[in-house]
N, CA, C and O of each residue as an XYZ file, in Angstrom:
372
protein
N     -12.082     29.065     22.969
C     -11.833     27.654     23.123
C     -10.492     27.333     22.467
O     -10.225     27.816     21.366
N      -9.656     26.546     23.100
C      -8.361     26.208     22.508
C      -8.508     25.000     21.590
O      -9.352     24.127     21.791
N      -7.656     24.988     20.584
C      -7.687     23.900     19.607
C      -6.767     22.787     20.088
O      -5.610     23.043     20.420
N      -7.260     21.568     20.130
C      -6.464     20.433     20.584
C      -5.511     19.989     19.476
O      -5.848     20.034     18.293
N      -4.341     19.568     19.871
C      -3.364     19.052     18.933
C      -3.310     17.539     19.090
O      -3.159     17.022     20.197
N      -3.434     16.840     17.969
C      -3.386     15.382     18.008
C      -1.948     14.927     18.205
O      -1.032     15.411     17.540
N      -1.768     14.002     19.116
C      -0.459     13.421     19.361
C      -0.588     11.931     19.096
O      -1.429     11.250     19.683
N       0.252     11.439     18.209
C       0.207     10.021     17.858
C       1.377      9.308     18.516
O       2.530      9.712     18.364
N       1.075      8.260     19.238
C       2.105      7.460     19.880
C       2.131      6.103     19.208
O       1.100      5.446     19.061
N       3.324      5.689     18.801
C       3.498      4.391     18.163
C       3.761      3.357     19.254
O       4.683      3.515     20.054
N       2.939      2.286     19.287
C       3.207      1.229     20.256
C       4.623      0.682     20.057
O       5.116      0.625     18.931
N       5.266      0.287     21.137
C       6.658     -0.165     21.084
C       6.855     -1.369     20.165
O       7.931     -1.528     19.587
N       5.847     -2.210     20.020
C       5.994     -3.409     19.197
C       5.685     -3.168     17.721
O       5.804     -4.093     16.917
N       5.295     -1.957     17.348
C       4.976     -1.661     15.948
C       6.170     -0.966     15.294
O       6.786     -0.094     15.908
N       6.503     -1.337     14.065
C       7.633     -0.694     13.400
C       7.339      0.771     13.091
O       6.181      1.185     13.043
N       8.393      1.543     12.884
C       8.221      2.938     12.474
C       7.632      2.957     11.066
O       7.645      1.943     10.367
N       7.122      4.100     10.659
C       6.564      4.219      9.302
C       7.625      3.899      8.252
O       7.328      3.253      7.248
N       8.849      4.344      8.476
C       9.940      4.075      7.527
C      10.231      2.581      7.442
O      10.412      2.043      6.349
N      10.277      1.911      8.595
C      10.511      0.465      8.616
C       9.360     -0.275      7.939
O       9.584     -1.227      7.191
N       8.135      0.162      8.202
C       6.968     -0.474      7.606
C       6.962     -0.286      6.092
O       6.665     -1.220      5.347
N       7.289      0.914      5.645
C       7.341      1.169      4.202
C       8.344      0.232      3.524
O       8.055     -0.334      2.469
N       9.504      0.075      4.125
C      10.521     -0.822      3.574
C      10.018     -2.275      3.567
O      10.204     -2.994      2.585
N       9.385     -2.700      4.659
C       8.871     -4.075      4.753
C       7.777     -4.331      3.722
O       7.725     -5.411      3.133
N       6.903     -3.353      3.498
C       5.833     -3.503      2.497
C       6.445     -3.598      1.102
O       6.035     -4.441      0.304
N       7.415     -2.746      0.802
C       8.062     -2.796     -0.511
C       8.722     -4.152     -0.736
O       8.645     -4.706     -1.833
N       9.369     -4.687      0.295
C       9.974     -6.013      0.181
C       8.921     -7.094     -0.048
O       9.097     -7.970     -0.894
N       7.830     -7.028      0.706
C       6.752     -8.025      0.557
C       6.181     -7.990     -0.859
O       5.943     -9.038     -1.458
N       5.962     -6.793     -1.393
C       5.429     -6.669     -2.752
C       6.432     -7.198     -3.776
O       6.047     -7.850     -4.747
N       7.709     -6.917     -3.559
C       8.743     -7.383     -4.486
C       8.825     -8.901     -4.505
O       9.006     -9.499     -5.566
N       8.693     -9.531     -3.339
C       8.821    -10.978     -3.240
C       7.534    -11.734     -3.556
O       7.567    -12.951     -3.740
N       6.412    -11.040     -3.622
C       5.145    -11.706     -3.912
C       5.098    -12.093     -5.392
O       5.225    -11.238     -6.269
N       4.917    -13.375     -5.658
C       4.934    -13.853     -7.047
C       3.726    -13.392     -7.859
O       3.774    -13.427     -9.089
N       2.653    -12.964     -7.214
C       1.460    -12.523     -7.947
C       1.392    -11.018     -8.128
O       0.367    -10.489     -8.557
N       2.488    -10.319     -7.802
C       2.482     -8.856     -7.874
C       3.683     -8.358     -8.661
O       4.808     -8.817     -8.458
N       3.433     -7.412     -9.567
C       4.514     -6.687    -10.245
C       4.641     -5.350     -9.518
O       3.870     -4.424     -9.767
N       5.616     -5.259     -8.624
C       5.759     -4.087     -7.755
C       6.381     -2.888     -8.459
O       6.463     -1.809     -7.873
N       6.819     -3.054     -9.694
C       7.557     -1.989    -10.375
C       6.740     -0.716    -10.571
O       7.315      0.370    -10.647
N       5.428     -0.818    -10.655
C       4.602      0.359    -10.885
C       3.849      0.841     -9.656
O       2.895      1.610     -9.772
N       4.277      0.388     -8.466
C       3.537      0.705     -7.245
C       4.378      1.584     -6.331
O       5.518      1.251     -6.008
N       3.811      2.697     -5.922
C       4.449      3.612     -4.970
C       3.829      3.375     -3.597
O       2.607      3.304     -3.463
N       4.673      3.252     -2.588
C       4.227      2.976     -1.224
C       4.613      4.149     -0.329
O       5.743      4.635     -0.370
N       3.655      4.594      0.478
C       3.894      5.624      1.488
C       3.155      5.181      2.742
O       2.073      4.600      2.649
N       3.719      5.445      3.901
C       3.107      5.022      5.161
C       2.951      6.232      6.077
O       3.867      7.042      6.221
N       1.783      6.338      6.689
C       1.503      7.421      7.627
C       0.812      6.831      8.854
O      -0.346      6.421      8.780
N       1.516      6.788      9.969
C       0.985      6.247     11.225
C       0.469      4.821     11.071
O      -0.572      4.466     11.625
N       1.200      4.008     10.318
C       0.839      2.603     10.141
C      -0.137      2.326      9.017
O      -0.383      1.166      8.686
N      -0.700      3.373      8.419
C      -1.615      3.196      7.292
C      -0.803      3.257      6.003
O      -0.091      4.229      5.753
N      -0.916      2.216      5.192
C      -0.147      2.109      3.951
C      -0.951      2.716      2.811
O      -2.085      2.310      2.553
N      -0.359      3.687      2.134
C      -0.989      4.354      0.987
C      -0.327      3.837     -0.281
O       0.898      3.857     -0.405
N      -1.147      3.372     -1.224
C      -0.645      2.802     -2.474
C      -1.089      3.653     -3.659
O      -2.250      4.053     -3.744
N      -0.165      3.927     -4.567
C      -0.470      4.617     -5.823
C       0.265      3.898     -6.935
O       1.311      3.287     -6.715
N      -0.294      3.978     -8.131
C       0.371      3.386     -9.283
C      -0.575      2.523    -10.083
O      -1.797      2.652    -10.005
N       0.025      1.640    -10.854
C      -0.750      0.783    -11.751
C      -0.486     -0.686    -11.487
O       0.633     -1.094    -11.174
N      -1.545     -1.469    -11.622
C      -1.452     -2.927    -11.595
C      -2.069     -3.441    -12.895
O      -2.750     -2.698    -13.601
N      -1.829     -4.702    -13.202
C      -2.302     -5.252    -14.474
C      -3.813     -5.479    -14.517
O      -4.450     -5.283    -15.553
N      -4.379     -5.894    -13.383
C      -5.815     -6.184    -13.357
C      -6.320     -6.157    -11.917
O      -5.544     -5.957    -10.982
N      -7.608     -6.356    -11.749
C      -8.202     -6.299    -10.412
C      -7.714     -7.421     -9.501
O      -7.624     -7.246     -8.286
N      -7.398     -8.575    -10.092
C      -6.881     -9.682     -9.281
C      -5.539     -9.293     -8.660
O      -5.284     -9.590     -7.493
N      -4.684     -8.629     -9.440
C      -3.398     -8.184     -8.890
C      -3.618     -7.142     -7.794
O      -2.892     -7.131     -6.799
N      -4.603     -6.275     -7.964
C      -4.938     -5.273     -6.942
C      -5.263     -5.970     -5.622
O      -4.800     -5.538     -4.566
N      -6.046     -7.035     -5.671
C      -6.401     -7.802     -4.472
C      -5.144     -8.427     -3.860
O      -4.978     -8.403     -2.641
N      -4.264     -8.982     -4.687
C      -3.021     -9.584     -4.188
C      -2.142     -8.542     -3.499
O      -1.504     -8.833     -2.488
N      -2.111     -7.327     -4.050
C      -1.318     -6.251     -3.446
C      -1.850     -5.935     -2.053
O      -1.083     -5.874     -1.093
N      -3.160     -5.734     -1.941
C      -3.744     -5.403     -0.634
C      -3.510     -6.512      0.378
O      -3.201     -6.239      1.538
N      -3.653     -7.753     -0.049
C      -3.422     -8.882      0.864
C      -1.961     -8.930      1.306
O      -1.667     -9.213      2.467
N      -1.051     -8.653      0.380
C       0.376     -8.644      0.726
C       0.672     -7.567      1.756
O       1.427     -7.798      2.701
N       0.081     -6.392      1.578
C       0.292     -5.291      2.527
C      -0.194     -5.694      3.917
O       0.487     -5.442      4.911
N      -1.349     -6.309      3.987
C      -1.922     -6.664      5.287
C      -1.181     -7.810      5.962
O      -1.349     -8.027      7.162
N      -0.361     -8.548      5.210
C       0.468     -9.602      5.810
C       1.643     -9.020      6.592
O       2.216     -9.689      7.451
N       1.996     -7.775      6.292
C       3.169     -7.167      6.910
C       2.834     -6.697      8.320
O       1.878     -5.948      8.524
N       3.626     -7.141      9.288
C       3.421     -6.756     10.686
C       3.521     -5.243     10.838
O       4.477     -4.620     10.377
N       2.535     -4.675     11.481
C       2.534     -3.238     11.735
C       1.603     -2.444     10.848
O       1.283     -1.298     11.163
N       1.154     -3.029      9.734
C       0.215     -2.292      8.887
C      -1.158     -2.305      9.544
O      -1.664     -3.362      9.921
N      -1.758     -1.126      9.677
C      -3.054     -1.027     10.346
C      -4.180     -0.714      9.371
O      -5.346     -0.682      9.762
N      -3.846     -0.485      8.121
C      -4.860     -0.202      7.116
C      -4.209      0.068      5.767
O      -2.995      0.245      5.663
N      -5.047      0.095      4.742
C      -4.565      0.327      3.381
C      -5.449      1.361      2.710
O      -6.675      1.258      2.749
N      -4.829      2.353      2.099
C      -5.531      3.298      1.235
C      -5.082      2.950     -0.176
O      -3.937      3.203     -0.551
N      -5.979      2.375     -0.949
C      -5.671      1.846     -2.273
C      -6.056      2.861     -3.347
O      -7.239      3.078     -3.610
N      -5.070      3.469     -3.953
C      -5.275      4.386     -5.070
C      -4.668      3.808     -6.348
O      -4.248      4.543     -7.242
N      -4.631      2.481     -6.413
C      -4.088      1.814     -7.588
C      -5.104      1.827     -8.723
O      -6.311      1.765     -8.488
N      -4.614      1.908     -9.935
C      -5.471      1.790    -11.108
C      -5.004      0.593    -11.917
O      -3.849      0.179    -11.819
N      -5.899      0.044    -12.711
C      -5.514     -1.077    -13.567
C      -5.052     -0.538    -14.907
O      -5.568      0.462    -15.405
N      -4.074     -1.216    -15.479
C      -3.539     -0.833    -16.777
C      -4.598     -1.089    -17.844
O      -5.376     -2.036    -17.723
N      -4.640     -0.272    -18.874
C      -5.611     -0.501    -19.956
C      -5.371     -1.864    -20.615
O      -4.230     -2.283    -20.814
N      -6.450     -2.528    -20.939
C      -6.375     -3.788    -21.670
C      -6.056     -3.487    -23.133
O      -6.316     -2.382    -23.607
N      -5.504     -4.441    -23.837
C      -5.192     -4.234    -25.254
C      -6.446     -3.808    -26.000
O      -7.473     -4.483    -25.930
N      -6.367     -2.697    -26.710
C      -7.505     -2.195    -27.466
C      -8.448     -1.329    -26.662
O      -9.430     -0.821    -27.204
N      -8.171     -1.147    -25.373
C      -9.017     -0.334    -24.509
C      -8.318      0.998    -24.285
O      -7.146      1.019    -23.910
N      -8.996      2.086    -24.503
C      -8.393      3.403    -24.409
C      -8.331      3.970    -23.015
O      -7.632      4.964    -22.817
N      -9.017      3.408    -22.026
C      -9.059      3.993    -20.684
C      -8.708      2.952    -19.636
O      -8.952      1.759    -19.821
N      -8.139      3.409    -18.547
C      -7.823      2.509    -17.431
C      -9.111      2.114    -16.743
O     -10.059      2.895    -16.665
N      -9.131      0.894    -16.247
C     -10.304      0.409    -15.513
C      -9.986      0.343    -14.053
O      -8.826      0.218    -13.660
N     -10.999      0.425    -13.259
C     -10.835      0.329    -11.815
C     -11.757     -0.723    -11.297
O     -11.788     -0.977    -10.093
């Protein structure tokens, strides 16, 4: 039996992964409820992958909402962690 190879076609109206990554980074930078300095963005076939740290769970929600506002994003993989609170030795999720 032959193994099928997946071929991904980007719809003409959807930005490239590189364009989407840039647009998401801009959206996060301009969002007043997000500190984008600790967030790494990568895009694969329209799915936005996030890594890094945010201050709290509310900021995590704001980040995801900002990503979904960007035209062309088809999903979010959230690998963000929250920064430790003062006096707390471990990061919370």
